[in-house]
C-alpha positions in Angstrom: 77.3 95.3 20.9 79.4 93.9 23.7 83.1 94.2 24.4 85.2 91.5 25.8 87.8 92.6 28.3 90.6 90.2 28.9 91.8 90.1 32.5 95.2 88.6 32.7 94.4 87.1 36.1 91.5 85.2 34.7 92.8 84.2 31.3 96.3 83.1 32.3 97.0 79.8 33.9 98.6 79.5 37.3 102.2 79.1 35.8 101.6 82.0 33.4 100.3 84.2 36.3 103.3 83.3 38.4 105.7 84.4 35.5 103.6 87.6 35.0 103.9 88.6 38.7 107.7 87.8 38.7 108.2 89.9 35.6 106.1 92.8 37.1 108.1 92.6 40.3 111.5 92.5 38.5 110.4 95.5 36.4 109.4 97.4 39.6 112.8 96.6 41.2 114.7 97.8 38.2 112.7 100.9 38.1 113.4 101.6 41.8 117.2 100.9 41.2 117.3 103.4 38.3 115.5 106.0 40.5 118.0 105.5 43.3 120.9 105.8 40.9 119.5 109.1 39.6 119.1 110.4 43.1 122.6 109.4 44.0 124.0 111.0 40.9 122.0 114.2 41.6 123.3 114.4 45.2 126.9 113.7 44.1 126.8 116.5 41.5 125.3 118.9 44.0 128.0 118.1 46.5 130.7 118.5 43.9 129.3 121.8 42.8 129.2 123.1 46.3 132.7 122.0 47.4 135.4 124.6 46.7 138.1 122.9 44.7 141.6 123.0 46.1 144.0 125.3 44.3 145.5 123.0 41.6 148.4 125.4 41.2 149.6 124.8 44.8 150.3 121.2 44.1 153.8 119.7 43.8 153.7 120.2 40.1 155.5 123.3 38.9 153.6 125.2 36.2 155.2 127.5 33.6 155.1 131.2 34.6 155.9 134.4 32.7 155.8 137.0 35.5 158.5 135.7 37.8 159.2 136.4 41.5 162.9 135.8 40.9 165.2 135.9 37.9 166.2 132.5 36.7 170.0 131.9 36.5 169.9 131.3 32.8 167.7 134.3 32.0 170.5 136.5 30.6 170.6 134.2 27.5 167.3 135.7 26.5 166.9 138.8 24.3 164.6 140.6 26.7 165.3 140.7 30.5 163.7 143.3 32.8 161.9 144.1 36.1 158.3 145.2 35.2 155.2 146.3 37.0 151.7 145.4 35.7 149.7 148.5 34.8 146.6 147.2 33.1 144.7 144.0 32.2 143.7 143.8 28.5 140.7 141.9 27.1 141.6 138.5 25.6 141.5 138.1 21.8 138.5 135.8 22.1 136.4 138.2 24.1 133.4 139.8 22.5 132.7 143.2 24.0 133.2 143.7 27.7 132.1 140.2 28.7 135.4 138.6 29.8 136.4 137.3 33.2 140.0 136.2 32.7 142.8 137.2 30.3 146.3 136.2 29.4 147.2 139.7 28.4 148.9 142.1 30.8 150.2 145.6 30.0 153.4 146.3 31.9 155.9 149.1 32.4 159.7 148.5 32.6 161.0 149.6 36.0 164.6 148.3 35.5 165.9 147.4 32.1 168.5 144.6 32.0 168.7 144.0 28.2 166.5 144.4 25.1 164.2 147.1 26.5 164.4 150.6 28.1 163.2 151.9 31.4 159.7 153.3 31.2 158.8 151.3 28.1 155.3 149.8 28.1 154.3 146.6 26.2 151.9 143.6 26.4 153.0 140.4 28.1 151.2 137.3 27.0 150.9 134.9 29.9 150.1 132.1 27.5 146.6 131.4 28.6 147.6 128.2 30.4 145.8 127.3 33.6 148.2 128.1 36.4 149.9 131.5 36.0 148.6 131.8 32.4 145.3 133.6 33.0 144.6 136.5 35.3 141.2 137.2 36.7 139.7 140.6 35.8 139.2 141.2 39.5 142.8 140.3 40.3 144.8 142.5 42.5 147.8 141.9 40.1 147.4 145.4 38.6 146.1 147.2 41.7 148.8 145.7 43.9 151.6 147.1 41.6 153.8 144.2 42.4 157.2 144.0 40.6 158.0 140.9 38.5 161.0 139.7 36.5 160.5 138.8 32.8 162.9 137.0 30.5 162.1 136.0 27.0 161.5 137.6 23.6 159.0 139.7 21.6 156.8 137.8 19.1 154.2 138.8 16.6 150.6 137.6 16.8 148.4 136.4 13.9 147.1 140.0 13.7 150.6 141.5 13.6 150.6 142.8 17.1 153.9 142.5 19.1 153.8 141.0 22.5 156.3 139.6 25.0 156.5 135.8 25.6 158.6 133.9 27.9 157.5 131.0 30.1 159.8 129.5 32.8 159.7 126.4 35.0 162.4 126.9 37.6 165.6 127.9 35.7 164.4 126.4 32.4 162.8 128.3 29.6 159.8 126.4 28.1 158.0 127.1 24.9 154.4 126.2 25.2 152.1 127.7 22.6 154.7 130.3 21.6 155.7 131.5 18.2 159.3 131.8 17.4 
């Protein structure tokens, strides 16, 4: 029994051989382009991963904050106004166990009561979980530094019935982002 092996170089005519070679070269070129694109994408991703991003919160855009460095001029219209100091960071509601890195929940103590609270009172402030000023890193010096902040807003109930303070500000304007009334 004999096998017949077809060699494209022998069985194709000159025109067909020419088309075959052109097709093979075009396929090789496209393959090379795809490999180069993949390498470029890989190096771009590695570069982006290694570059430290600029602090987005330091841009010209002003983000809402709950713990304030100064008391807004319209703050006295709120039901709760005080000077507080952070005393502890609490795990976020979405955390399972001890595996959390950031939290919007800060336990505070009232240093100077203006209205709606009393000195020495402790409660939870919800920073809102928004990117700039809304989440605090677990390694943050916010609690260890014992800085003093102003707050102005109100107490609100969570889905689970817990009471926490909410009050976000941009400049002198109170904003209600993801807050319950």
